[in-house]
N, C-alpha and C positions, 0 to 999 in steps of 0.2 A: 184495815181495808184488805179485802181478799178478792183476787181476780182469777177466774178459771179460763182455761183454753188449752189448745194444743201447744205445749211449751217447746220452743226450739232452742235446744242446747247446741249452739254452733260449735263450741270448742270440743265437745265430746261426740259430735255428729249423731245426735240423738233427738228424736221428737217423741213426746209422750203426753198423755192426758194428765193435766195437773192443776195445781192451784198455787198462786203466789200470794204471800202475806206481806203487807207493807206497814211499817210503823215509823213515824218521824222521818219520812222521806227515804228510808232504807228498806231493802228487802231482808226480812227477818226469817223467812222460811220459803223453800220451794219443795213441794212434795207431789208425788204421783197420786192422782185421785180420779176415780171414775166420774164422768159427767157426760152430758149430751151437747156440750158446746163445741162447735166445729172451727171457730176462728183460731188464728195462731198468735201466740205471744212470743216476741223476739226482741233482741237488743235493737235500739234505734240506729238509723243510718248516720254516718259521719262523713262529711265532705272533707277529704284529706288535704285540700289546698284550694282556697278561694279568696279572692279580693271582694269583700262585702260591698265595697264602694261601686263595683262594676254593675251591681244590681240597681244602682242609682237610688238605693234606699239606705237610710241609717240602720244600724244593727237591729234596733228594736222592731223596725218594720220588716226587715228581712226575716227575722225570727217568726213573725206572725204568718208569713207565707210558707216558710220552710217546714214548720211542724205539720202542715197539712199533708205533706208527703212523707212523713215519718222520720224526718231529719231531726236529731236531738242535739247535734253538736257540729261545729266546724273548726277546722284548723285555718285560721284567718290571718292573712298577711295584710296589714294596714299600710302597705307600701304606697298606695295611691294618695291617700290623704297626707301621708308623711312627706311626700314630695311637694305638697302644696303648703303644709303648715308645720312640718317637723314634729317634734316630740309632742307638742300641744295637740296636734291632730290625732296621734296615737292615743293619747289620754282621753280625748273625746270619744273615740271608738270604744275603749274599755268601759268608760263610765256609762255611756249610753246602753251598751250591751248588758251591763249589770242590772239595769232597771227592769228586765224581763226574765221570765223563767226559760232560759235557753243557754246552752253551754258553748259560748264563743271562746276560742283559745287563740289569743293573738300572739304574733311573733314580733321580734325586733327587726324592722326593715333594714336590710344590710346595705342597700344601695340608694342612698339619698344624698345628692342626686344619683340617678342611675348611671350616668356617664358625665364626663366633663365637656361633652360635645353638644350640650343643650342647656337651656336656662330653666332651673327649677325654683320653687319658692322657699326652699329650706335646705339645710345641710345637717346630716347626723353623722358625726365622725366616730371614731372608735371609742372616745370618751362617752359620747352619747349612747352608744351601743352598750357599754358597760353599765351605765345608769339604768337603761331599760331592762337588761338581763337580770339585774338585781331584784327587779320587781317580780314577785311570785305570779302575778297575772300574765307575765310574758313567758311563754312556754318553750320558745325555740328561736334560733336565728333564722330569719326568713330568707327566701331564695337568693343565693349568691349569684346574681346575674353577671357580675363582673368576672367572668371566667378568665379573661386575659390577665386580670389582676392576680388571680390564683396561680396561673401558669408562669407568670413572670415575677412572682414573689413580691407583689406590691405591699409595702410596709403596713399601710392602713388596713388593707384587706386581711392580711395575716393576723393583725391585732384583733380584728373583729371576730375572726374564727377562734382565736385563742381565748377570748373572753367567753364564748359559748362553751368551749371545752372546760374552762375554769368553773363555770356554773353548772356543768353537766347537763347541758341542754343541746338537743339535736341541731344540726345545721342542714337546712334545705338547699337543694341544688337547682340550677337553671343552666343547662348546657346543651342547647339544641345542636345536634349534629356532631358533637364532640366525640371523637373515637380514638382508638389506639393509645399511644403513650400519653397523649394529652388528657384523655379521660382517666387514665390510671393515676396521673399526678393530681388531678382534680379530686378524685376519690380519696387518695392518700392524705390530702390536706385535712380530711375529716368531714367531708360532705357526703351525706348519707342517702339523699333522695334525688329523683329527677322527675318532673312532670312534663318535660318538653320533648320527649321522644316522639318522632313522627314516622318512624319506620320500625318494622319488626326486628331487623338485624341490629339496629342501634340499641333498642331496648334490651335485646338478648345479651349483647356484649356487656352492657351496664349491669344487668342482673348477674351475669357470670363473674363480674368483678366485685360483686358485693353490694351493689346499690339496691335500694328499694325503688321500684318503678310505679308511678302513679298513672293510671289510664285516665286521660283527660277527655271530657266531652262537654264543652261549653257552648256558648251562643255563637262563637266564631271559630275557635280551634276545636276540631273534632278528630280525635285520634283513636276512638274506640275500635273501629273496624280494623285498623292497622295493627293494634296491639292485643286484642282480646284473646287471640289464639295462644298467647303466652301464659294465660292465667291457669289452665289446668295443671301444668307442671310447676308453676312458680307462685301459686296462690298464697304461700306464706310470706312472700316478699313483694306483694303488689297491693295497691289500694285504688279507690276511685276518687276522682275529683272533677270539679267543673271549672276551676280557675276563674272564669268570668261568666256570669250568668245575668242576662238582661231580664228586666222585670216581667215582660210578657211570657218569656220562657219559664221563669220561676213559678208563675201562676199554674202552669201546665204540669210541671214535674221537676224532680231533682235526682238524687242518687237512686231513688226507686226505679227510675226509667232504665238506668244502666243495669240494675239487677234483672229487670224484666227481659232486657235484650240478651243478657248473658245466659239466662236460663233457657230462653228460646233457642239458643245455639247448643242446647243439651249439655251445658257445663254443669257439673255437680253443684246443687244448690248450696251445700255447706261450704264449698270452695268460694263460691260467689259471695256469700254472706260473710265469710272470713275477711275478704278484701273490703267489703262495704261497711262492716260494723266493728270487727275485732282489731285488725292490724293498725289502724290509725291510733286507737286507744293505747295499744301496747307500745308502738314506736315513739309516740310523743308523750307517753306517761300522763294521759289525760284523766281528769277526775270525772269519768263517764262510766256508768254502770254497765255490766255485761251479763246481767240476769243471774248473778251468783249471790248466794247468801252473804250479807254484809255490804254488798254494793249499793250505790245510790240507785234508787228506783227509776232508772231511765230505760224505758222500753216502749214498744209500740204493739198495737193489736192490728193485724192485717187479715184480710179475707182469705187469702191463699198465698202460696209460695211460687206463684207464676206471674201474676200481675202486680202483686204487692200493694194492692189498694188499701190505704190506711183507714181504719175505723177510728182509732184513738191513739193519741200520743201522750205519754207521761214523762215528766222530767222532775226528778227529786220527789216522785210520788204525786206530783200535782198534774191533774188532767189539763193539758194545754190545747188539745184538739179533740173534738168529739163529733163524729158523724157529720162531717161537712162544715163544721164551724170552728174557726180558730178562736181560742179563748184568751189569747194574748191581747192586752189592751194597748191602745195608742198612748204614748207618753209625751209630755211636753219637754222641750229642750231648748237651750240657747244656741242660736245660729252662730257660725263663724265662717269667714271667707278670706280670700287673698286675691283680689282682682284690682289691678292698678294700671290699666291701659286706657287710652282715649279711643274714640271712634275713628275709623279710617276713611280715607278718600279713595275713590275709584282709581285714581292715578297711582296709589300705593301698590296696586297689584299689576301694574304695567311692567313688562320686562323687555327692554329694548335689546334686539339681537339681530344678527345677520347669519346665524348658524344654519347650516344645511341639515344637520342631524342633531338629535338630542338623546340623552339617556332618559328612559322612561321606567317607572316602577310598574311592575306587573303584579297586581293584587291577585291572590289565589283563593278560590272559594274554600272555606273551612280550614284555612291555614294562616298562621302568623308570619311564616316565611314569605318572601317575595322573590321575584326574579328581576334581573336587569335586562331591559330591551334597548336596542338602538333603533330609533324610528326617525322618519323624515319630519323636519320642523314645519309648522304652519305659521307664517308671519303675515300680519296685516298692519300696514302703516308703521312698520318697524318694530311691532310688538309681537312677541311669542304668544299665541292664543290657543285655546282648545280646538281640537279637531273632532267634532262629534261624529262625523262619518266613519272615522277610524277608531272611535272610542278612546281617544287620547286627550284627557282632560287636565286643565290646570288645577293644581293642588297647592295650597298655601298653609304655612304654619305661622301664627301670629303670637308673639310673646305677650302673655297676659299679665306678667309681673312688672314690666317696664314698657315704655313707649319705644318701639324699635321697628325698623323696616321689615315687612313680612318676608319670610323665606319662600321661594317659589320653586315648584317642580312640576312634573307631569306624570299622570298615572293612567293605567289601562285596566279595564274590566269593571269600572263602576257603572258604565252604560247610560249615564244621564243624557237625555236629549234636550232638556230645558232646565232652567233654574240652577239651584245649588243646594247642597246640604253642608251643615257645619256642626261642630261639637267642641265643647270645652273639656270633654273627656278625651284626652290625647296622651296615651301612655308614652313615657312614664312621667313626664313633667307637667302634663295637663295644660299645655298651651292650647290655643284655639287652632283647630285644624278644619279645613274646608276644601271641598271639591265642587267645581261648577263649570258651566258651559261658557261663561263670559266673566269678564272682570266686574261688570255691574252686578251680576247675580252673586258672585263671591263676596263682594263688598257688602251687599245687602244682608247676606247671611251672617257674616262676621260681626257686623254692627248690631244685629239682633241679639247675638250672644253677649256682646259687651253691654248692651242696654240692660240685660237681665242678670248681669254678673254671673253668668254661667248657664249652660243648658245645651240641648241638642235641638236643631231646627232644620226646616226645609223651606225654601222660598221659590216662587215662580213670579211671572209678571203680574199675576192676578191674586196670588195667595201667599200668605206666610203663616207658618205654624211652629210653635216652640213648646218644648217641655222645659220649664225653668228648673235649674239645679243650683239653688242658692247656698246649699251647704258645701262650702269649700269649692264651689263651682263644679262639683262632680256628683252630688247627691241631692235628692229632693227632701223637702220638709213635709211632704204629703204621705198618705198611706199607700201601701203597696198595690192595692186593687186599683186605685185611681191612677197611679203612675203607670201600672201595667197597661191599662186601657189607653191612656194618652200616648204611651210609647207605641202601641200597636197602630194607632191612627197615624202617627208620624211616620212609622215604617211603611205604612200603606201609601202615604203621600210620596215618600222617596221613591218607591217602586213605580208610582204613577208618573213620576218625572222621568222614568226610564231605567232606574237602577235594576240590574239583573242579579244582584247579590242576594243571598238568603238573609244575611244580617248586615245591611249596608253601614249602619252606625257602629256596630261592633268592629267590623272590618276597618272602617275609617279610623277608629280610635287607635288601632295598632299600626297605622302607617307612619307614625312618629316613634315607634318602638325600636330604638337604635340597636339594642342588644340582640335582636333577632335578624339574621341575614335575610335578604342580601342588600337591597337598596331601600332606604327610608329617608324621611325628611325631618330635620329638627328645625327649631327657630333660627339656627345658625347656618343651615345649609343642607345640601344633599349629602347623604352619608352612606358609605359602603360598609355594611355590617360584617362582611366577610374579612375585609382587610382592616377594619376598625379605624377608618379615617375618612375625611371628607373627600368628595369627588366632584367633578365638574358636571354641570347640566349640559352644557354645549360641547359637542364633539369637535 
């Protein structure tokens, strides 16, 4: 097979008219050749850090959408399903991904459970990490979120990192806001990347100390604008990632969007494409072709180097996307889950109190970090309740692995004026998390999730809508187009209830993410992520 076009040699910063010859899935020849073809042939995009589960799609369905945007590979942390099902969940992701022509590169989840301050569905200790890293399908040790464990030389944490070094596999970082001597020690432990930087100065310090920095732009966390000006001088040590990408967003675009935005800022296209296509392959030692003779025939055909509109995507020489149509087929798979809690009563969400003031989580648009606020309490009949006038709403986390009393807190900036929203996608342990204007609405939403053994939902007095997520309670068994459309309708309903957030469900899912400061809620109580300890709701 021969394909002609304007060939983009990123590594040599050269574009030329040429022809690529492919045989048995490999590139056997790349030569300059005159022709009248104007489209561009270039290496495919690589998402350098993503949790496939956050698309609410199994890997095979994720791939079907990703190739439409020129993505040929991902560096995938199966952390979410691992916290629900352990090693069994990781194996499910690997095997499902192998059924389709797409290059998933899974890591060994380093923090299962993420912390000891929440209830997860599984544990992967250093012995389990060793077993995973022995597997050639596991390419790296995934994000070391337990940075206090690194700083204080926790024995299990150090063992996990040691096994990665033993098998010569990279260690991914996760250290939001870590600076000075602390980040120096974190890096010296052998941790080589970070995707959690949310300020220019933080990312610059980490780059100067030898880290690779990933510019993240997902459905909730958006750091592109804060970090992109670092790329021109640091393009050899930066990559692009989405981290978490909801299905409606994935239908619209992927890494191609970040390239488009970067080029619009007049950043040299070769530097942009090095971050998007080359650096992840080199850093993680991926089996992904870079348009060189002898490489796997992984490449894309795009209309231009400004909008990066994909015409075709090839993986191992196989055409997997062609002029608007994904050629990846839906596959059958055996479902698996871990949902073991009973439905709740309205009284379970009552919180008797006489407090004058309470601590309130302030959710921030486009960020995983939160602020801690002190606000006046609203009490009715001895029960702490939502204050819709001040947009201070009751939030709960319900243990989905065991029957347990819900944990209760309050949150600002969700904006709901009626009803409630809930989700069993609740990072990191994926317990049920809900926000609502009343105990009745919250109970209704939580029970809808329990009835469906997982999902995301919205309820009002007159309507209830759910996207079921029966695969581990965090992914759908349906195709990506269907789930993308269902999610968009649910998102619209949540905003119709009053939510002012751009991505209310993605933001909701991170309000239980204890490893990101400042104030979060686990199934065990209100947690201060800065001090890394529980704190009181009532002042």
